[in-house]
N, C-alpha and C positions, 0 to 999 in steps of 0.2 A: 128533732129526733135523730137526725145523722149526726148531730154533735154528741148526743148521748151515747149512740152506737160506738163511735170512734172513740170515745172516752172510756167506754166500757172495755173495749178490746184492748186499749192501752193499759189500763188499770189491771185488767186480769193478765195480761202478757207479763206486765212487770213483776207482779206477784209469783206467777209461775217461774219466770225466768230466775228471779233471785232465789226461789226456794230450790229450785232444781239444780241450780249452779252450785249450791252448798253442797248436796249430794255428789254432784260431778267432782268438783274441785278436791274434796277429801279422799274421794274414790281413786282419783288419778294420784294423789300423794302417796295413797296406801299400796300402789301398784296393781290396782284393780281395774280390768279392762272396762271401760264405758263404751258399749257397742253402739248405743244411739242416745241422742239427747234431742228431745222433741219438744216444741212449742205447739200446743194444740193437740187435737185429737182427729181421729178419722182419716180420711183419704189424704195423702201427702200432696202438699203444693209445690215444694222445693226441698232439695236435699244437696249436701255437700259432705263429701268425706275428708277428714284431715286428721293425721296422727292416731289412727286406729279408731276414731270415732266418727258416726255418721250423725250429722246435724240436719234435723228436718223441722220444716213448718207445715202443719197440717191444717186441714179446712176449718174445724170446729174450735173456736177460740174458748175452750171450757176447761182447760187443764193442760197437762203436759206431763213428761216422765223422763227419766233417764233409765236405760236399760243397762243393767250391770251384768257382767259375765257370770253365769252360774244361778242368777236369779230369774232367768226365763228358760223355758225349754221349747221355744219356738223352732228351733232346728229340728226338732224330732217331727213336728207337723210338716215342715218344708221338705224333709228329707225321709219320707217312708219307703219301705222296699217296694219296688216296683215303679217309683216316681222317674219319669224320664228327666235326665238333668244333662247339662253340657259341662265339661271340665276343661280347664286350660292349664297347661304345663309350664313351668319355668325351664331354662337351661339345663337344670339338674334332673328333670324328670318329675319333680314335685307338683302336685296340685296347687295352684295359687289362687284359682277362681272356680267356685262351683255355681253354675246358673240353674236355679229352680224356676225361672220366670219365662214366659213366653213374649215378655215385652222387651227383652233385651237379646242380643245374639253377641256370641263371642267370636273373636277372630281366632281361627284355627282351633276351634274349640272340638273336643271329642265326645261324640253323643254316647250316653250311658243309659242303660235301664238299671237303676239302683237296686242292688241286692242288699248291702250293709254298708255301715260306716261307723267309724269312732273317730269323732272329732273333739274328744275330751283328753283321752290318756294316749291311744295308740296313734292317733293322727293318721288314718288311713280310710280310703273309700274303695268300694269294690262294686262292680258291675259289669252288665254285657255290653260290649262295644257295638253299637248300632242296633242293639237288641237282639244281636245274634248269640245264642245260648250256647254256641261253640267257642265264644270269645270272652270268657270270664277273666277280667283284668282285676288287679289290685294295685292301686297306687298310693303312695306316700303323700301326705297332705301337709304343706308348708304350716308352720307355727302361726303365721300372721295371715294365713288365707282368708279369701272374702267369699261370703255367701251372697248371690243376687236373690233375693226374695220374690215371691210371686209378684208382689205389686212394684217390682223393679228397684227397690231399695237395696243398695250394697251395704252389708255389715260384716264385721270380722268375726271368725269363728271364736269360740270360747275355750281355749285349753285350760286344763285343771290349774295350772300355776297362776293364772291371772283371774281366777274366779272369785268372787265375794268371799265364799267361805274359806278360801286359802289365806285370807288376810288374817293378821292377829285380831284378837277380840277387841283391845282398844280401838284398833283402827276402823273395824266394823262399827263399833259403838259411835265413834265420832262421825262416821258416814252418815248412820242413821239420824244422828242429832243434828247434822249441819244443815239441813233443809229448814227446820224451825228456827235455829239459831240465826239463819240469815234473814229470816222474817222478822225476827226482833230487831236485828240490826237496821234493817230497811225501815221499820217503824219509828225507831228512835231518830234516825237521820232525818226522816221526812218531817217529824215533829220539831226538830231543830230548824229545819229550812222554813218551816211554817212560823215559827218565832221570828225569823229575819225578814218574813215578808210583811208582818205586821207593823203598823206604824208605831205601835207601843205594845208591850206584853203585860197582861195583869200579873201582879204580885201575890194575889190571894192573901192579902193582909187586911187589917181592920182599919187602915187609913184611907180616907177619901182622897180620891184622885180629882174630882169635880163636883160641884154641887150646882143643879140646873137652876136657872134664873126663875123666880117666882115659884118655885116648888115648895112643898111642905118643909123639906130641910132648910131651904134658903130663908123661909119666913120664921124659922125657929133659931136662926143666927148660925147655923153650921156653915163652915167655909172649908175650902180644898185645904187639906193637910192635918184636918182635925182626926183623931183616932177614937172611934167609937170602943169601948172597952166592956160596956156593960147594956143590955137591954132588958129593963126590968131589974130583976135580981140575978139574971144569968150572965155569966161571963161570955165575951166573944173574943176569940183569938185569931179568926181569919174571915176572909170575905164570905166564904160559903156559910158559915154559921150566922154571920150577921144578915145576910140576905135571907135565909130560911126563917129566921124568927121575925123579921119585919114583914115578909111575904105572908106569913100565917096568921097575921092580925089586922086584917083590912078594916078600917072605920073603928078601930079601937084605941083607947088612949093607952100610949106606950112611953115609959120614962127611959129616956136615953142618957147614959154617962159617957162623956168623952173627955179626951185629954187635949189641951191646947196649950203650948209652950210650958210644958211639964206641970200644968195645973189642971186640977179635975173640976169638971163642970156638969150640970145636969139640966136637961130640958124634957118637956113633955111634948109628944107630937102625936097625931092622929094620922097614920098611913091612908093614902088616898086609895079607895076601891077601885080595881081595875079587872076587867073581865079577860081571862085568858081560856079561851075555849069555853067549857062548862063551869071553870072555877072561878073563884074570885080571889085575888091576891091584893096584899098591900104594898104600896110604893110610897116612897118619900123624896125620890129625885135624886139620889146620889149615884156616882159612878166610881168604879173601883179605881184605885191608884194604878198607874201603869209606869214602865220604865223602858229605857230604850238602849241601855247598855248591853255590850256582848255577853257579860256574865249573866245577866237578867235573861236575855234571850236564850243562852244554853239552859239555864234553869228551867226556863218554860218548857223547852223540849223535853227535858227529863221529867218534870212533874206531869205533863201530858201522857207521856209514855206510861209512868206508874200508875196514873189514874185509869187509863184505858185498860191495862192489864188487870187491875183491881176489879173494875167493873165486869170485865169478862169473867173472872173466877167467881164472882158473886153470882152472875146469872147462871153459871154451870152449877154452883152450889144450890142455888134455888130450884133447879130441875130436879135435883135428888131429895130436897126437903119438902118441896110444895108440890111435887108431881110433874111430870114430863107432858110437854105439849109440842105438837109440831110447830106451833107459832113460836116457840122460843128458837127455832133453828130458821136457816135461810140457805137457799141453794143459789145457782146462777140466776134465777128468775129475780129473787130478792136483791141480789147484788146490782142486777141491771135497774130495778126500780130506785135503789139508793143511789146508783150512779145519776140517775135522771135528776133526783134531787139535789146531789152534791154539785152537778153541773150548773144548776139554776144559781148556786152561791159563787160561781166563779173559780178562779183557779185555787184560791185557798179552801173553797169548799171541797174540791176534788183532792187536794194534798190531805186534808184532814180525814177524808174517806179512805184514801189509799193507806195511810197510816194505821187507822183503826182496824181495816181489812187485814193487814199484814200482820199485826199482833194478834188478831183472832185466828187467823190461818196457823200461825205457829203454836199458839197454846193447845188449839183443837187437835192439831196434828201430833201432839205430845200426849194425849190422852192414851191410856194403854188398852188400846183397842186393837185386835189383830187386823193387819194390813194397813194400818196408820203407822207412823214412825214412833209413836210411843209405844205401840204393840211389839214392834221389832225390838225396840230398846228393853221391854220387858223380857223377851225371849234371851236377849244378850245377858241380862243381869241374872236370870236363872242359869244360863249357861256357866256364868261366873261362879254361882254358888255351888253348882253340883260338879263343876269342874272337868266338865266334859261336853262335848258338842251335843246338841239336840239332834236326834235323828233328822235327817233332811225330809223324810216322808212326812213325819209328824209335824214338823214346822210347815212344810207346804199344806198339809190339810187345815192347820189352824189358820193359817193366812187366807187360805180359799173360803173358809167359813166366814171369816170376818169380812172378806171382800164382797162375798154374795150378801151379807147382812147390811153392809155399807151401801151396797148398790140399790137393795130393796128401800133402804132409809132414804137415798137420794131420789127415788122415784116419788115416793110419798111426799117428801119436802117440796120437790118440784111441782107437784100437782096441787099441793096445797098453797104454794107460792102464787101459782096461776089463779087459783080461785081467791085469794086475798087481793091481789094487785089488779087483776084484768076481768074477773067475773064477777058482777055485782048484783 
């Protein structure tokens, strides 16, 4: 169980880190201030501030986020009129630190009872010194000033010129797309790594790599290197088609056409009946051809990546054509259960699971749902079509509605997962 928990935290952490780093990197390139880069949610365990960004690790390993300037309004919550704060000035008399926390103290700080502030355009803060209403002071605020939030986290203020909406439309679109893009890249890299960890990689061809001794195929005279081209009257071009047709005919006479040394041969076999769960499948004792070359291993990674993506799209499509079910979705509980199964398969099982989760996360995040990256990209596309920015309030309302719906869905999915995996 401890191994599963550690693996779960590592897998989830890697997924979040890679996804959020995509947003972070392209936001930085576009001149957008990344106020915070967080791994995990909830109370912070550790933080460090560098080059305008505060890096945090938080208690719950169930997600993460980047706070882009202009995409949050937490300063309004921290700095309401009447809030007691302490400000610190530089040698020019400008405010460089605003302390709204009782968990930190400022050296030579000036206590203020806040009256008003503008940290976006005017860059000033006004309040009563020491709460004395006869001492109303107005201070200029430095462009790169820092707010100490209530929980003690230091974050930089968000002036207009470094906000998300001040960047060009292409830069904003790339920033929104970069998270899913990084998940796709991670998935492909991990599938390729998986190909290099295997002793050999399947080629998905119709050529036999090995024939088990004493098997139905061996008794029929088949040997490694033979290429099965037909089963009955049906042509087979790859291993998937071959395996499907043989497994669907347990105990039945099947005519195989195979090629050896450029000559065609035919043989009739009766696949052995094998029970897999409640199903009966046919087997003749053949193993898929495998290769060990670098090109084959790279191709294996690419093919697995494409197969995984195709499978996810087919599942999403079936949700619309055959009806929606919570069992089609999975949250952190389902991922934990999957991690347990993957861990039992060793390193390769974990790598395969990580790659599948990563491409899954990337595709789901691109769905045109408000609050997801795909929803943000849809708003960007609408903005490009109408050739003017979408009103900030309208965008905020749409995003908030989407977020609340996603939160409700996550609660339902999590409860459904608990029932599926832990309540019998």
